[in-house]
N, C-alpha and C positions, 0 to 999 in steps of 0.2 A: 504494498500501501504507501507508496509517494505522503509523502509530506503533507503538500496539499487537500489533498486527499482524506488526513487527517485533521489537521486544521477547517475545513469544513464540516466537514461533519463532527463536528465536535462543537462549531459553532453553531449548525443545526440543532444539539439539543439543547447548547447553554438558553436559545434563542427562542426555545421552545423552553424552558423552565417556565424564562424571563415572563410567559404572559401567561402559563396556568398562573402562575402565582400574580399574578396579574388581573387575570382574570376572577381567581378569587378574590381576593382582595376589595372590589369593585363590584363582584358576585355581578362580572362578565361571562352570560357563558358560551356566548359563541366563542367569546378571545380565550376562555380554560377552554375548550374542545383544540381549538388555532394552534394551542400551544402545545398538548397533547397528541397532535398530529405532526405536528414538525418534532418532536420528540421523537416519532416511531418511523419519520423518515431520514432521523441521522442512527438506527439504529441499524435499519434497513440499505440505509449503505455502506455503513463499517461493514454488515454482514458479508456483503456483495462484494469491498472489497477484500477480504476476510479466506471466503473462496477461493475469489482474484490469485492471491498471494498464495493457498493450500496447490494450486497445478503449476506458477510458478518455479515452485519448488520441483518439482518434480524433473 
């Protein structure tokens, strides 16, 4: 996994956590759900990169 990919995935997750927290604090369920979605997107991207790395090592 490239460093740029790792940083991007971490940014998705961190931004998602921030949105979720802001949604919780303000009672904005849409923002909360968007934050959870961003976190899930970061997780999926990270899993895909790890899978690519596993095949590159062989």
